[in-house]
MOPAC internal coordinates of N, CA, C and O (Angstrom, degrees):
PM7 1SCF
backbone

  N    0.0000 0     0.00 0     0.00 0    0    0    0
  C    1.4628 1     0.00 0     0.00 0    1    0    0
  C    1.5297 1   106.89 1     0.00 0    2    1    0
  O    1.2310 1   120.33 1   -48.93 1    3    2    1
  N    1.3311 1   116.97 1   131.07 1    3    2    1
  C    1.4433 1   121.01 1   178.94 1    5    3    2
  C    1.5155 1   110.18 1   -67.82 1    6    5    3
  O    1.2310 1   121.43 1   -17.64 1    7    6    5
  N    1.3162 1   114.87 1   162.36 1    7    6    5
  C    1.4641 1   119.12 1   179.22 1    9    7    6
  C    1.5055 1   111.37 1   -59.39 1   10    9    7
  O    1.2310 1   120.74 1   139.87 1   11   10    9
  N    1.3449 1   116.19 1   -40.13 1   11   10    9
  C    1.4502 1   120.83 1  -179.43 1   13   11   10
  C    1.5201 1   111.63 1   -65.97 1   14   13   11
  O    1.2310 1   120.10 1   138.89 1   15   14   13
  N    1.3371 1   117.41 1   -41.11 1   15   14   13
  C    1.4632 1   120.68 1   176.96 1   17   15   14
  C    1.5203 1   111.72 1   -65.68 1   18   17   15
  O    1.2310 1   121.61 1   139.95 1   19   18   17
  N    1.3430 1   114.52 1   -40.05 1   19   18   17
  C    1.4591 1   118.56 1   178.49 1   21   19   18
  C    1.5318 1   110.38 1   -63.35 1   22   21   19
  O    1.2310 1   120.88 1   139.40 1   23   22   21
  N    1.3332 1   115.92 1   -40.60 1   23   22   21
  C    1.4539 1   119.66 1   178.46 1   25   23   22
  C    1.5111 1   111.32 1   -62.25 1   26   25   23
  O    1.2310 1   119.59 1   140.80 1   27   26   25
  N    1.3124 1   118.39 1   -39.20 1   27   26   25
  C    1.4528 1   122.07 1   178.05 1   29   27   26
  C    1.5089 1   111.13 1   -64.06 1   30   29   27
  O    1.2310 1   119.95 1   140.79 1   31   30   29
  N    1.3312 1   117.71 1   -39.21 1   31   30   29
  C    1.4393 1   121.76 1   178.43 1   33   31   30
  C    1.5449 1   110.90 1   -66.97 1   34   33   31
  O    1.2310 1   121.06 1   139.80 1   35   34   33
  N    1.3298 1   115.58 1   -40.20 1   35   34   33
  C    1.4649 1   120.58 1   178.08 1   37   35   34
  C    1.5559 1   109.01 1   -63.12 1   38   37   35
  O    1.2310 1   120.49 1   135.85 1   39   38   37
  N    1.3280 1   116.66 1   -44.15 1   39   38   37
  C    1.4730 1   120.19 1   177.76 1   41   39   38
  C    1.5286 1   111.33 1   -61.92 1   42   41   39
  O    1.2310 1   120.77 1   138.70 1   43   42   41
  N    1.3290 1   116.14 1   -41.30 1   43   42   41
  C    1.4716 1   119.88 1   178.16 1   45   43   42
  C    1.5399 1   110.85 1   -62.12 1   46   45   43
  O    1.2310 1   120.92 1   140.34 1   47   46   45
  N    1.3314 1   115.84 1   -39.66 1   47   46   45
  C    1.4321 1   121.26 1   178.70 1   49   47   46
  C    1.5480 1   110.56 1   -65.29 1   50   49   47
  O    1.2310 1   120.05 1   139.48 1   51   50   49
  N    1.3157 1   117.50 1   -40.52 1   51   50   49
  C    1.4595 1   121.81 1   178.42 1   53   51   50
  C    1.5281 1   110.07 1   -66.04 1   54   53   51
  O    1.2310 1   120.29 1   137.63 1   55   54   53
  N    1.3197 1   117.05 1   -42.37 1   55   54   53
  C    1.4828 1   120.39 1   178.63 1   57   55   54
  C    1.5332 1   111.31 1   -62.67 1   58   57   55
  O    1.2310 1   121.10 1   138.75 1   59   58   57
  N    1.3308 1   115.49 1   -41.25 1   59   58   57
  C    1.4397 1   120.50 1   178.80 1   61   59   58
  C    1.5216 1   111.37 1   -63.95 1   62   61   59
  O    1.2310 1   121.29 1   136.09 1   63   62   61
  N    1.3275 1   115.13 1   -43.91 1   63   62   61
  C    1.4574 1   119.42 1   177.49 1   65   63   62
  C    1.5226 1   111.24 1   -61.15 1   66   65   63
  O    1.2310 1   119.77 1   138.58 1   67   66   65
  N    1.3222 1   118.05 1   -41.42 1   67   66   65
  C    1.4490 1   122.62 1   176.61 1   69   67   66
  C    1.5191 1   112.09 1   -61.78 1   70   69   67
  O    1.2310 1   120.73 1   136.89 1   71   70   69
  N    1.3152 1   116.20 1   -43.11 1   71   70   69
  C    1.4656 1   120.46 1   178.73 1   73   71   70
  C    1.5372 1   108.92 1   -62.34 1   74   73   71
  O    1.2310 1   119.96 1   137.73 1   75   74   73
  N    1.3404 1   117.69 1   -42.27 1   75   74   73
  C    1.4532 1   121.17 1  -179.48 1   77   75   74
  C    1.5459 1   110.98 1   -64.10 1   78   77   75
  O    1.2310 1   120.56 1   143.15 1   79   78   77
  N    1.3200 1   116.53 1   -36.85 1   79   78   77
  C    1.4686 1   119.00 1   175.79 1   81   79   78
  C    1.5238 1   112.18 1   -62.36 1   82   81   79
  O    1.2310 1   121.00 1   136.20 1   83   82   81
  N    1.3132 1   115.69 1   -43.80 1   83   82   81
  C    1.4555 1   121.04 1   178.84 1   85   83   82
  C    1.5286 1   110.40 1   -64.20 1   86   85   83
  O    1.2310 1   119.90 1   134.46 1   87   86   85
  N    1.3052 1   117.80 1   -45.54 1   87   86   85
  C    1.4700 1   122.27 1  -178.37 1   89   87   86
  C    1.5314 1   110.16 1   -64.03 1   90   89   87
  O    1.2310 1   120.22 1   141.36 1   91   90   89
  N    1.3323 1   117.19 1   -38.64 1   91   90   89
  C    1.4498 1   120.44 1   178.08 1   93   91   90
  C    1.5256 1   110.20 1   -62.25 1   94   93   91
  O    1.2310 1   120.56 1   135.31 1   95   94   93
  N    1.3096 1   116.54 1   -44.69 1   95   94   93
  C    1.4810 1   121.12 1   179.22 1   97   95   94
  C    1.5068 1   110.23 1   -63.23 1   98   97   95
  O    1.2310 1   119.84 1   134.25 1   99   98   97
  N    1.3136 1   117.91 1   -45.75 1   99   98   97
  C    1.4853 1   120.18 1   177.41 1  101   99   98
  C    1.4912 1   112.45 1   -60.76 1  102  101   99
  O    1.2310 1   120.43 1   137.40 1  103  102  101
  N    1.3157 1   116.79 1   -42.60 1  103  102  101
  C    1.4760 1   120.88 1   179.38 1  105  103  102
  C    1.5133 1   110.77 1   -60.04 1  106  105  103
  O    1.2310 1   120.20 1   136.18 1  107  106  105
  N    1.3258 1   117.23 1   -43.82 1  107  106  105
  C    1.4448 1   122.05 1   179.47 1  109  107  106
  C    1.5306 1   111.03 1   -65.53 1  110  109  107
  O    1.2310 1   119.89 1   137.79 1  111  110  109
  N    1.3277 1   117.82 1   -42.21 1  111  110  109
  C    1.4487 1   120.89 1   178.94 1  113  111  110
  C    1.5342 1   111.46 1   -64.46 1  114  113  111
  O    1.2310 1   120.29 1   135.84 1  115  114  113
  N    1.3084 1   117.05 1   -44.16 1  115  114  113
  C    1.4565 1   120.02 1   179.07 1  117  115  114
  C    1.5190 1   111.26 1   -65.95 1  118  117  115
  O    1.2310 1   119.68 1   147.14 1  119  118  117
  N    1.3197 1   118.22 1   -32.86 1  119  118  117
  C    1.4657 1   120.35 1   176.59 1  121  119  118
  C    1.5198 1   110.02 1   -63.11 1  122  121  119
  O    1.2310 1   120.78 1   138.11 1  123  122  121
  N    1.3188 1   116.12 1   -41.89 1  123  122  121
  C    1.4618 1   120.03 1   177.68 1  125  123  122
  C    1.5192 1   111.74 1   -64.62 1  126  125  123
  O    1.2310 1   120.54 1   135.15 1  127  126  125
  N    1.3427 1   116.58 1   -44.85 1  127  126  125
  C    1.4514 1   119.72 1   178.16 1  129  127  126
  C    1.5130 1   111.89 1   -62.82 1  130  129  127
  O    1.2310 1   120.90 1   142.28 1  131  130  129
  N    1.3029 1   115.89 1   -37.72 1  131  130  129
  C    1.4489 1   121.37 1   179.01 1  133  131  130
  C    1.5481 1   111.54 1   -62.68 1  134  133  131
  O    1.2310 1   120.90 1   139.57 1  135  134  133
  N    1.3148 1   115.89 1   -40.43 1  135  134  133
  C    1.4811 1   121.00 1   177.50 1  137  135  134
  C    1.5179 1   110.93 1   -65.32 1  138  137  135
  O    1.2310 1   120.51 1   148.14 1  139  138  137
  N    1.3304 1   116.63 1   -31.86 1  139  138  137
  C    1.4571 1   121.33 1  -175.98 1  141  139  138
  C    1.5501 1   112.32 1   -87.27 1  142  141  139
  O    1.2310 1   120.36 1   165.49 1  143  142  141
  N    1.3181 1   116.92 1   -14.51 1  143  142  141
  C    1.4593 1   119.91 1  -174.98 1  145  143  142
  C    1.5258 1   110.72 1   -68.39 1  146  145  143
  O    1.2310 1   120.93 1   -42.91 1  147  146  145
  N    1.2951 1   115.83 1   137.09 1  147  146  145
  C    1.4878 1   121.41 1  -178.68 1  149  147  146
  C    1.5231 1   111.06 1  -105.38 1  150  149  147
  O    1.2310 1   120.12 1   147.27 1  151  150  149
  N    1.2844 1   117.38 1   -32.73 1  151  150  149
  C    1.4696 1   123.40 1  -175.68 1  153  151  150
  C    1.5225 1   108.60 1   -86.33 1  154  153  151
  O    1.2310 1   120.46 1   -43.80 1  155  154  153
  N    1.3412 1   116.72 1   136.20 1  155  154  153
  C    1.4666 1   120.77 1  -178.06 1  157  155  154
  C    1.5240 1   112.66 1   -64.80 1  158  157  155
  O    1.2310 1   119.68 1   143.34 1  159  158  157
  N    1.3132 1   118.22 1   -36.66 1  159  158  157
  C    1.4497 1   120.89 1   179.48 1  161  159  158
  C    1.5155 1   109.72 1   -68.66 1  162  161  159
  O    1.2310 1   119.55 1   143.69 1  163  162  161
  N    1.3114 1   118.47 1   -36.31 1  163  162  161
  C    1.4735 1   121.60 1   175.86 1  165  163  162
  C    1.5245 1   109.14 1   -66.28 1  166  165  163
  O    1.2310 1   119.71 1   136.91 1  167  166  165
  N    1.3254 1   118.16 1   -43.09 1  167  166  165
  C    1.4572 1   121.65 1   178.06 1  169  167  166
  C    1.5286 1   110.27 1   -59.30 1  170  169  167
  O    1.2310 1   120.70 1   134.71 1  171  170  169
  N    1.3076 1   116.27 1   -45.29 1  171  170  169
  C    1.4705 1   120.49 1   179.86 1  173  171  170
  C    1.5083 1   111.41 1   -60.86 1  174  173  171
  O    1.2310 1   120.60 1   134.83 1  175  174  173
  N    1.3345 1   116.46 1   -45.17 1  175  174  173
  C    1.4598 1   120.85 1   179.47 1  177  175  174
  C    1.5125 1   111.57 1   -62.91 1  178  177  175
  O    1.2310 1   120.48 1   135.52 1  179  178  177
  N    1.3346 1   116.69 1   -44.48 1  179  178  177
  C    1.4710 1   121.16 1   178.43 1  181  179  178
  C    1.5440 1   112.13 1   -64.65 1  182  181  179
  O    1.2310 1   120.68 1   142.89 1  183  182  181
  N    1.3203 1   116.30 1   -37.11 1  183  182  181
  C    1.4623 1   119.92 1   177.24 1  185  183  182
  C    1.5112 1   110.47 1   -64.80 1  186  185  183
  O    1.2310 1   120.03 1   140.78 1  187  186  185
  N    1.3475 1   117.55 1   -39.22 1  187  186  185
  C    1.4564 1   121.93 1   179.27 1  189  187  186
  C    1.5280 1   110.53 1   -63.91 1  190  189  187
  O    1.2310 1   121.43 1   134.15 1  191  190  189
  N    1.3278 1   114.86 1   -45.85 1  191  190  189
  C    1.4816 1   118.42 1  -179.77 1  193  191  190
  C    1.5352 1   109.75 1   -66.54 1  194  193  191
  O    1.2310 1   119.84 1   138.27 1  195  194  193
  N    1.3209 1   117.91 1   -41.73 1  195  194  193
  C    1.4475 1   121.57 1   179.64 1  197  195  194
  C    1.5584 1   109.77 1   -61.32 1  198  197  195
  O    1.2310 1   120.31 1   137.66 1  199  198  197
  N    1.3224 1   117.01 1   -42.34 1  199  198  197
  C    1.4626 1   120.40 1   179.83 1  201  199  198
  C    1.5348 1   110.43 1   -62.93 1  202  201  199
  O    1.2310 1   120.71 1   140.04 1  203  202  201
  N    1.3144 1   116.24 1   -39.96 1  203  202  201
  C    1.4750 1   120.87 1   176.70 1  205  203  202
  C    1.5403 1   110.74 1   -61.33 1  206  205  203
  O    1.2310 1   121.19 1   135.41 1  207  206  205
  N    1.3045 1   115.33 1   -44.59 1  207  206  205
  C    1.4658 1   119.51 1   179.36 1  209  207  206
  C    1.5411 1   110.56 1   -61.93 1  210  209  207
  O    1.2310 1   120.69 1   137.11 1  211  210  209
  N    1.3200 1   116.29 1   -42.89 1  211  210  209
  C    1.4596 1   121.10 1   178.13 1  213  211  210
  C    1.5211 1   110.21 1   -62.10 1  214  213  211
  O    1.2310 1   119.94 1   137.70 1  215  214  213
  N    1.3465 1   117.72 1   -42.30 1  215  214  213
  C    1.4605 1   120.29 1   177.82 1  217  215  214
  C    1.5536 1   110.78 1   -61.74 1  218  217  215
  O    1.2310 1   120.56 1   137.36 1  219  218  217
  N    1.3266 1   116.53 1   -42.64 1  219  218  217
  C    1.4318 1   121.00 1   177.91 1  221  219  218
  C    1.5380 1   110.84 1   -62.05 1  222  221  219
  O    1.2310 1   121.56 1   138.12 1  223  222  221
  N    1.3104 1   114.61 1   -41.88 1  223  222  221
  C    1.4747 1   120.31 1   179.95 1  225  223  222
  C    1.5239 1   110.60 1   -60.39 1  226  225  223
  O    1.2310 1   120.81 1   136.53 1  227  226  225
  N    1.3344 1   116.06 1   -43.47 1  227  226  225
  C    1.4805 1   121.26 1   177.45 1  229  227  226
  C    1.5226 1   110.33 1   -61.08 1  230  229  227
  O    1.2310 1   120.57 1   135.43 1  231  230  229
  N    1.2940 1   116.52 1   -44.57 1  231  230  229
  C    1.4807 1   120.46 1   179.14 1  233  231  230
  C    1.5331 1   111.58 1   -61.34 1  234  233  231
  O    1.2310 1   120.49 1   135.85 1  235  234  233
  N    1.3317 1   116.67 1   -44.15 1  235  234  233
  C    1.4521 1   119.14 1   179.43 1  237  235  234
  C    1.5495 1   112.77 1   -69.29 1  238  237  235
  O    1.2310 1   120.56 1   150.73 1  239  238  237
  N    1.3123 1   116.54 1   -29.27 1  239  238  237
  C    1.4695 1   119.60 1   172.31 1  241  239  238
  C    1.5312 1   110.87 1   -65.18 1  242  241  239
  O    1.2310 1   120.81 1   139.89 1  243  242  241
  N    1.3181 1   116.05 1   -40.11 1  243  242  241
  C    1.4421 1   120.65 1   176.40 1  245  243  242
  C    1.5195 1   110.94 1   -63.03 1  246  245  243
  O    1.2310 1   120.42 1   135.04 1  247  246  245
  N    1.3299 1   116.81 1   -44.96 1  247  246  245
  C    1.4375 1   121.27 1   178.04 1  249  247  246
  C    1.5094 1   112.87 1   -61.02 1  250  249  247
  O    1.2310 1   121.20 1   138.99 1  251  250  249
  N    1.3636 1   115.32 1   -41.01 1  251  250  249
  C    1.4575 1   120.20 1   178.50 1  253  251  250
  C    1.5175 1   110.49 1   -60.88 1  254  253  251
  O    1.2310 1   120.55 1   135.36 1  255  254  253
  N    1.3313 1   116.55 1   -44.64 1  255  254  253
  C    1.4558 1   120.77 1   179.51 1  257  255  254
  C    1.5240 1   110.70 1   -61.53 1  258  257  255
  O    1.2310 1   119.63 1   137.76 1  259  258  257
  N    1.3094 1   118.31 1   -42.24 1  259  258  257
  C    1.4575 1   121.74 1   177.72 1  261  259  258
  C    1.5151 1   111.57 1   -61.96 1  262  261  259
  O    1.2310 1   121.20 1   135.70 1  263  262  261
  N    1.3277 1   115.30 1   -44.30 1  263  262  261
  C    1.4522 1   121.13 1  -178.84 1  265  263  262
  C    1.4994 1   112.08 1   -66.31 1  266  265  263
  O    1.2310 1   120.15 1   142.95 1  267  266  265
  N    1.3509 1   117.33 1   -37.05 1  267  266  265
  C    1.4586 1   121.67 1   176.44 1  269  267  266
  C    1.5310 1   110.11 1   -64.48 1  270  269  267
  O    1.2310 1   120.31 1   141.26 1  271  270  269
  N    1.3364 1   117.02 1   -38.74 1  271  270  269
  C    1.4882 1   120.77 1   176.77 1  273  271  270
  C    1.5339 1   110.13 1   -61.91 1  274  273  271
  O    1.2310 1   120.69 1   135.36 1  275  274  273
  N    1.3557 1   116.28 1   -44.64 1  275  274  273
  C    1.4894 1   118.81 1   178.03 1  277  275  274
  C    1.5167 1   111.23 1   -58.57 1  278  277  275
  O    1.2310 1   121.01 1   137.41 1  279  278  277
  N    1.3126 1   115.67 1   -42.59 1  279  278  277
  C    1.4495 1   120.18 1  -176.96 1  281  279  278
  C    1.5410 1   110.22 1   -65.90 1  282  281  279
  O    1.2310 1   120.23 1   138.05 1  283  282  281
  N    1.3170 1   117.17 1   -41.95 1  283  282  281
  C    1.4619 1   121.80 1  -178.76 1  285  283  282
  C    1.5280 1   109.69 1   -69.11 1  286  285  283
  O    1.2310 1   120.18 1   144.76 1  287  286  285
  N    1.3421 1   117.27 1   -35.24 1  287  286  285
  C    1.4576 1   120.06 1   179.57 1  289  287  286
  C    1.5293 1   111.63 1   -68.32 1  290  289  287
  O    1.2310 1   121.85 1   156.36 1  291  290  289
  N    1.3320 1   114.06 1   -23.64 1  291  290  289
  C    1.4348 1   122.15 1   173.13 1  293  291  290
  C    1.4291 1   117.88 1    54.98 1  294  293  291
  O    1.2310 1   120.10 1   180.00 1  295  294  293

């Protein structure tokens, strides 16, 4: 892998890590809001959003693993 290609993979890995940090924070915040919700419709809406965030987090974890493999393959 050329230095330029390797740099692109490193940048992709950094972006993925940043996205995972944001998603983790969002998931934690929505969990708190969900605990505080009193209305059933609000709880349902928050659960739906939280599930979507979790799904996105899983996808970004998959992407991170793929990117790490690229970097190791060098």
